[in-house]
C-alpha positions in Angstrom: 59.6 114.5 163.1 61.3 111.1 163.5 59.9 107.6 163.3 56.2 106.8 163.4 56.8 103.1 163.7 59.3 100.5 165.0 63.0 101.0 164.3 64.7 97.8 163.3 68.2 98.8 162.1 70.8 101.3 163.5 74.3 102.2 162.4 76.5 104.8 164.0 79.5 106.9 162.8 81.1 110.0 164.4 78.9 112.2 162.3 75.7 110.2 161.6 73.3 107.8 163.1 71.4 105.9 160.4 68.1 104.3 161.4 65.9 101.9 159.3 62.3 101.7 160.1 59.2 99.6 159.6 57.9 102.3 157.2 60.7 101.5 154.7 62.5 104.8 155.2 66.2 105.2 156.1 66.7 108.3 158.3 70.0 110.0 158.9 70.5 111.9 162.1 73.3 114.5 162.9 75.1 113.2 165.9 76.2 116.7 166.9 72.7 118.2 167.0 70.4 115.2 167.2 68.4 116.7 164.3 67.0 114.7 161.4 69.4 115.4 158.5 67.9 113.4 155.6 65.3 110.8 154.7 66.2 108.2 152.1 63.3 106.4 150.3 63.8 103.4 148.1 62.3 100.4 150.0 58.7 99.4 149.9 58.7 97.6 153.2 60.6 97.4 156.6 64.3 98.2 156.6 65.8 95.6 158.8 69.5 96.2 158.4 71.7 99.3 158.0 75.4 99.7 157.8 77.8 102.6 156.9 81.3 102.9 155.5 83.5 104.3 152.8 81.0 107.1 152.0 78.1 104.7 151.4 75.3 103.2 153.3 73.8 99.8 152.7 70.3 98.7 153.7 68.4 95.4 153.5 64.6 95.3 153.5 61.7 92.9 154.0 60.8 93.8 150.3 63.6 91.4 149.3 66.0 94.1 148.2 69.2 95.6 149.3 70.3 99.1 148.3 73.8 100.6 148.3 73.3 104.4 148.9 75.7 107.2 148.0 76.3 108.9 151.3 77.0 112.3 149.6 73.9 112.5 147.5 71.5 110.3 149.4 70.5 108.5 146.1 70.8 104.8 145.5 74.2 104.0 144.0 73.2 100.4 143.2 70.3 98.0 143.8 72.0 94.8 145.1 69.2 92.3 145.0 
């Protein structure tokens, strides 16, 4: 469980740590337990940047895309690029 490759992006709230990895997966971790809560898949290459706010997460990837994720469902709300 966890990352099998380099972690490039990290974003922290009181409830969640979001990490973006070289494998293209965004992982959400519960800050209270340290457990992996969710894996979000939508990028085909490294996730370099991660940010959270307003019930959403935003990621930017080496695949030349940015995704706005719905924090409640874990699904992409919008492809930005």
